[in-house]
C-alpha atoms as one frame of an Amber mdcrd trajectory, in Angstrom:
protein
 -30.503  -5.400 -29.633 -27.087  -4.911 -28.034 -26.645  -2.021 -25.639 -23.386
  -0.091 -25.367 -22.394   2.275 -22.576 -19.971   5.036 -23.568 -18.495   6.451
 -20.360 -16.235   9.471 -19.941 -13.289   9.298 -17.530 -12.426  12.738 -16.117
 -15.008  14.091 -13.634 -17.204  11.113 -14.480 -15.549   7.757 -13.786 -13.231
   9.693 -11.481 -14.034  12.665  -9.287 -11.291  14.844 -10.768  -9.722  16.070
 -14.014  -6.598  13.953 -14.361  -4.460  16.467 -16.248  -5.224  19.088 -13.600
  -4.130  16.604 -10.937  -1.017  15.676 -12.925  -0.051  19.353 -13.028  -0.320
  19.573  -9.240   2.112  16.669  -9.004   4.595  17.706 -11.707   4.658  21.424
 -10.851   4.666  21.030  -7.082   8.027  22.805  -6.724   7.580  25.301  -9.560
   7.689  28.931  -8.339   4.735  29.905 -10.559   2.727  26.757  -9.888  -0.493
  28.478  -8.764  -0.598  30.609 -11.907   0.018  27.569 -14.123  -2.552  25.466
 -12.252  -5.140  28.146 -12.987  -4.193  28.278 -16.672  -4.619  24.512 -16.975
  -7.967  24.562 -15.161  -9.149  27.394 -17.403  -8.266  25.349 -20.494 -10.137
  22.352 -19.040 -13.331  24.241 -18.205 -13.390  26.157 -21.479 -13.297  22.926
 -23.486 -15.757  21.045 -21.260 -18.251  23.899 -21.570 -17.781  24.143 -25.350
 -16.189  27.612 -25.323 -12.982  26.559 -27.143 -12.150  23.543 -29.343 -11.017
  20.470 -27.405  -7.833  20.248 -29.515  -6.818  23.757 -28.430  -7.439  22.909
 -24.787  -5.482  19.657 -24.947  -2.468  21.226 -26.615  -2.398  24.095 -24.145
  -2.576  21.820 -21.107   0.066  19.329 -22.233   2.511  22.153 -22.974   2.147
  23.434 -19.416   2.487  20.084 -17.618   6.283  19.556 -17.481   5.559  15.944
 -16.465   7.334  12.584 -16.800   6.669   8.876 -16.224   7.451   9.106 -12.521
   4.786  11.782 -12.144   2.349   9.508 -13.979   2.978   6.727 -11.441   2.071
   9.113  -8.621  -1.016  10.255 -10.534  -2.273   6.681 -10.996  -1.998   6.007
  -7.267  -3.966   9.199  -6.622  -6.672   8.482  -9.219  -7.358   5.003  -7.842
  -8.490   6.731  -4.644 -10.636   9.194  -6.583 -13.004   6.877  -8.452 -16.509
   8.342  -8.229 -18.377   6.798  -5.314 -21.352   5.567  -7.324 -19.053   3.964
  -9.904 -16.912   2.233  -7.299 -19.881   0.584  -5.585 -21.223  -0.768  -8.906
 -18.230  -2.854  -9.950 -20.593  -5.838 -10.331 -22.333  -4.031 -13.203 -19.042
  -3.580 -15.027 -18.180  -7.236 -14.522 -21.535  -8.344 -15.957 -21.376  -5.923
 -18.916 -17.648  -5.867 -19.626 -18.165  -6.516 -23.349 -20.455  -3.513 -23.681
 -18.828  -0.846 -21.486 -16.462   1.482 -23.312 -14.356   4.206 -21.749 -14.070
   6.989 -24.323 -12.005   9.925 -23.129  -9.912  12.838 -24.258  -7.577  11.859
 -21.431  -4.651   9.465 -21.749  -4.409   5.684 -21.679  -1.252   5.828 -19.590
  -3.285   6.805 -16.515  -6.791   5.648 -17.499  -6.032   1.976 -18.158  -4.535
   1.156 -14.703  -7.572   2.715 -13.001 -10.518   1.327 -14.966  -9.200  -2.198
 -15.533  -9.577  -2.755 -11.789 -13.330  -2.520 -12.495 -13.364  -5.346 -15.076
 -13.253  -2.955 -18.044 -11.347  -4.556 -20.911  -8.208  -2.873 -22.237  -9.518
  -3.176 -25.772 -12.585  -1.167 -24.727 -10.539   1.822 -23.546 -10.298   4.606
 -26.118  -8.119   7.566 -25.198  -5.080   9.579 -26.245  -1.473   8.483 -25.758
   1.512  10.543 -24.689   4.800  10.946 -26.581   7.952  10.709 -24.433  11.584
  11.621 -24.999  14.560   9.432 -24.062  14.496  10.796 -20.496  10.818   9.768
 -20.072   9.572  13.350 -20.169   6.190  13.981 -21.777   6.856  15.995 -24.930
   3.488  15.738 -26.657   0.842  13.273 -27.806  -0.274  11.311 -30.849  -1.988
  13.923 -33.005  -3.293  11.265 -35.411  -5.594   9.914 -32.699  -9.104  11.250
 -33.401  -9.619  11.825 -29.662  -6.936  14.538 -29.738  -8.992  16.500 -32.275
 -12.120  18.635 -32.096 -15.192  16.387 -32.289 -12.936  13.413 -31.616 -15.508
  11.255 -29.856 -17.891  11.619 -32.787 -15.123  10.723 -35.274 -14.193   7.667
 -33.210 -17.746   6.339 -32.970 -18.207   6.741 -36.708 -15.127   4.591 -37.223
 -16.343   1.970 -34.732 -19.799   1.656 -36.325 -21.374   0.001 -33.283 -24.656
  -1.777 -33.989 -27.174  -1.367 -31.187 -28.479   1.127 -28.628 -25.730   3.452
 -27.450 -25.944   5.445 -24.203 -23.486   8.215 -23.413 -22.531   9.233 -19.864
 -20.310  12.224 -19.206 -19.946  15.728 -17.828 -18.555  17.677 -20.778 -19.430
  19.215 -24.114 -17.521  16.524 -26.032 -19.869  13.942 -24.488 -22.927  15.936
 -25.533 -21.557  16.113 -29.107 -22.265  12.380 -29.427 -25.944  13.095 -28.877
 -25.860  16.158 -31.116 -24.404  14.039 -33.926 -27.282  11.566 -33.639 -24.915
   8.667 -32.954 -26.229   7.717 -29.523 -29.726   7.047 -28.256 -29.529   9.113
 -25.075 -27.009  11.382 -23.386 -26.870  11.418 -19.574 -25.181  14.453 -18.018
 -23.276  13.089 -15.018 -23.316  15.627 -12.174 -22.015  13.704  -9.156 -18.733
  15.621  -9.266 -19.461  18.764 -11.259 -22.473  20.197 -13.039 -21.762  22.180
 -16.182 -24.938  24.119 -16.869 -24.357  24.412 -20.619 -24.098  20.606 -20.849
 -26.853  19.691 -18.393 -29.368  21.892 -20.209 -28.911  19.851 -23.388 -28.912
  16.368 -21.875 -31.689  13.809 -22.210 -31.340  13.173 -18.482 -29.342  14.644
 -15.626 -27.945  11.806 -13.539 -26.505  12.860 -10.153 -25.016   9.378  -9.716
 -24.341   6.213 -11.669 -26.985   4.550  -9.483 -29.546   6.911 -11.011 -28.481
   5.936 -14.540 -28.802   2.236 -13.706 -32.155   2.794 -11.973 -33.660   4.718
 -14.898 -32.565   2.048 -17.354 -33.579  -0.874 -15.090 -30.046  -2.261 -14.980
 -28.412  -4.253 -12.147 -27.088  -1.997  -9.378 -25.490  -2.170  -5.951 -28.300
  -0.312  -4.188 -31.994  -0.690  -4.840 -32.885   2.990  -4.918 -30.670   5.957
  -5.894 -29.769   8.092  -2.905 -30.190  11.286  -4.891 -33.916  10.480  -4.925
 -34.028  10.315  -1.112 -34.590  13.712   0.482 -32.662  14.535   3.651 -34.364
  17.280   5.657 -31.968  19.328   7.831 -33.503  21.447  10.596 -31.790  23.443
  13.337 -28.163  23.598  14.414 -26.597  20.736  12.474 -22.888  21.087  11.745
 -21.714  21.437   8.154 -19.162  18.667   8.674 -21.955  16.227   9.508 -24.098
  17.411   6.583 -21.163  17.005   4.219 -20.846  13.322   5.119 -24.478  12.794
   4.159 -24.079  14.909   1.020 -21.111  12.777  -0.098 -23.353   9.733   0.100
 -25.489  11.385  -2.558 -28.624  12.348  -0.614 -30.785  15.263  -1.730 -30.188
  17.809   1.063 -32.961  20.263   1.972 -32.564  22.919   4.716 -35.478  24.409
   6.639 -35.572  26.676   9.700 -38.257  24.589  11.394 -40.028  21.287  10.813
 -42.832  21.797   8.320 -45.131  18.847   7.753 -45.089  18.998   3.941 -41.290
  18.725   3.917 -41.228  16.055   6.616 -43.700  13.956   4.633 -41.326  14.000
   1.626 -38.184  13.178   3.619 -36.514   9.801   3.940 -33.907  11.126   6.391
 -34.246  13.832   9.069 -31.282  15.534  10.721 -32.333  17.844  13.550 -31.070
  19.396  16.773 -32.485  19.156  20.292 -34.656  22.265  19.868 -36.210  21.263
  16.539 -37.682  17.784  16.789 -40.876  16.486  15.177 -43.902  15.775  17.312
 -45.302  12.295  17.690 -48.314  13.418  15.649 -46.114  14.618  12.787 -44.401
  11.233  12.620 -47.746   9.521  12.085 -47.945  11.191   8.666 -44.273  10.855
   7.683 -44.743   7.730   5.580 -41.407   7.981   3.746 -39.282   8.739   6.799
 -36.881   5.937   7.674 -34.442   7.530  10.086 -33.892  10.490  12.415 -30.434
  11.666  13.422 -30.841  13.973  16.421 -27.942  16.163  17.559 -29.045  16.145
  21.180 -31.365  13.936  23.221 -34.799  12.878  21.979 -37.471  15.085  23.522
 -39.657  12.376  25.035 -40.233   8.677  25.425 -43.501   9.092  23.531 -41.642
  10.454  20.509 -39.189   7.526  20.519 -41.989   4.980  20.871 -44.148   6.579
  18.169 -41.197   6.571  15.813 -40.584   2.898  16.556 -44.241   2.001  16.000
 -44.002   3.660  12.581 -40.772   1.916  11.631 -38.608   5.029  12.072 -35.249
   4.505  13.749 -33.666   7.264  15.865 -30.024   7.883  16.665 -29.305  10.617
  19.168 -26.351  11.926  21.129 -25.936  14.432  23.992 -25.935  18.041  22.863
 -22.448  19.431  22.181 -20.849  16.019  22.546 -17.721  16.417  20.385 -18.269
  13.013  18.832 -21.773  13.647  17.461 -20.554  15.521  14.379 -19.149  12.177
  13.282 -21.264   9.744  15.309 -24.712  10.682  13.983 -23.904  10.694  10.231
 -22.018   7.396  10.532 -24.990   5.764  12.267 -27.339   7.140   9.610 -25.134
   5.880   6.793 -24.641   2.412   8.298 -28.389   1.971   8.793 -29.296   3.174
   5.318 -26.531   1.176   3.637 -26.524  -2.035   5.656 -29.501  -2.002   8.032
 -27.382  -1.717  11.191 -29.273  -0.488  14.263 -26.305  -0.411  16.678 -26.650
   2.353  19.296 -30.162   3.381  18.271 -32.285   4.773  21.106 -35.555   3.115
  20.007 -34.842   0.027  17.838 -33.620  -3.417  18.896 -29.885  -3.758  18.270
 -28.588  -5.604  15.216 -25.218  -5.481  13.455 -25.462  -7.906  10.524 -22.350
  -8.592   8.432 -22.516  -7.281   4.880 -23.006  -9.941   2.216 -22.053  -8.581
  -1.203 -23.159 -11.754  -2.974 -26.787 -11.507  -1.880 -29.741  -9.130  -1.865
 -30.732  -7.712   1.523 -34.381  -7.399   2.529 -35.509  -5.451   5.617 -38.866
  -6.209   7.228 -40.137  -4.150  10.179 -43.329  -5.413  11.796 -45.420  -5.265
  14.940 -43.981  -7.666  17.484 -46.447 -10.537  17.206 -45.720 -14.270  16.822
 -45.331 -15.961  13.454 -44.005 -13.174  11.209 -40.638 -14.815  10.575 -42.403
 -18.017   9.547 -44.539 -16.059   7.094 -41.481 -14.341   5.586 -39.747 -17.662
   5.119 -42.945 -19.171   3.736 -43.080 -16.565   0.965 -39.445 -17.190   0.071
 -39.920 -20.979   0.140 -42.944 -20.840  -2.180 -40.838 -19.009  -4.731 -37.811
 -21.312  -4.287 -35.581 -18.490  -3.072 -32.491 -19.502  -1.162 -31.811 -17.683
   2.129 -28.117 -16.851   2.533 -28.466 -15.335   6.008 -31.246 -14.210   8.323
 -31.371 -12.119  11.494 -34.287 -11.309  13.809 -34.319  -9.000  16.838 -37.282
  -7.621  18.774 -38.268  -5.179  21.452 -41.650  -4.629  23.110 -43.006  -2.853
  20.030 -41.451  -4.216  16.862 -39.690  -7.103  15.214 -36.790  -6.262  12.919
 -35.776  -8.881  10.336 -32.919  -8.773   7.860 -32.912 -11.519   5.246 -30.115
 -11.963   2.712 -31.262 -13.936  -0.344 -29.907 -15.065  -3.665 -30.827 -12.977
  -6.678 -33.468 -14.191  -9.082 -36.897 -13.172  -7.850 -39.698 -11.037  -9.241
 -41.774  -8.143  -7.942 -44.430 -10.610  -6.840 -42.133 -11.804  -4.052 -41.580
  -8.272  -2.788 -45.301  -7.519  -2.962 -46.125 -10.626  -0.927 -43.597  -9.685
   1.745 -45.063  -6.183   1.976 -48.572  -7.660   2.271 -47.824  -9.790   5.352
 -50.158  -8.791   8.205 -48.633  -6.441  10.814 -45.951  -5.202   8.367 -44.890
  -1.635   9.249 -42.157  -1.045   6.679 -40.441  -3.195   4.083 -37.612  -2.317
   1.733 -35.101  -3.894  -0.563 -31.795  -2.512   0.672 -29.403  -3.809  -1.996
């Protein structure tokens, strides 16, 4: 059975509401701009939360815009920089499923098409409103015959299309939920990466904090192996908000505690801490999910660094109050979690592998004994898996191997790699 993916544009494919952004461009010099901005935002939120009909919201916003084609050009440039992070990193999915991905939006083709077609989405699969212009290229209205300009427009459109197959809806607003309410789609996923509307999320089949989560749940190809919103980041002590925000933007599930409590440490994949609030070596022994520590200050002891290493936990630290550590620590955390880079770690051997977007990356951390690399390659050879690139570094305690391989392998391969003697940690990175 064919699968179709109905995806909203505003606050879903992009991080922002395009008409709100257009107003900020077109009304930039208007003396009452702040008042008008607020009116437009109020119209947007009222419709997205189901408090007023979409048609009323659309008409009210367009009347207030005072925009023209030149403003639209500026908006398109802006929107291309505002594609939602989890959508932008999954362009390969859109390329593979371009016949089955449909953008269905109450927004306008004039600014949607230039943005989404860069992600392999076909023009004929973009359903949205269209503006009406006067002879001076000013926006004077929109095509009122288009069902998407009307209340319940997405439902009307899908009835006309009569798609045969399983249909999944992804969006942030009430008009997206109406597809589920009408019985026309199999499941509705409330997309909350940019905004969470409680009235919509409460009615969804699933809340998906990222597009990675949607792909993971539905066992679809994705850029990263495991959604970051499922990885808990424990924050303890004096960690600057600027640093936390960088991690939050990556999509991690942030959890603040005043001190390190074992039950929270055992659930965490990432730990951010300060010099006064570090885990003990004994606590690390039981932190089976922990992959990385970012310490804003120096690590308390050599024993702590070595115990972390023996358990496959990398540490990045920086002198207390060093002005760079607000930026340095989160960037090191992100580059390790995203690409496996260990550069400037205080307890792992150093490796800076180039990213290979046309391969899957496997990370194998093991006790530093002879023959592990041969065993890794033996598993891959038995399953006829081609190695695109491979990197091995060691220190006195561990060996750290990154292997980039072609796609096309089963879980059995991963299980065999995990089962190699002396394996400490193994993960599929992307």
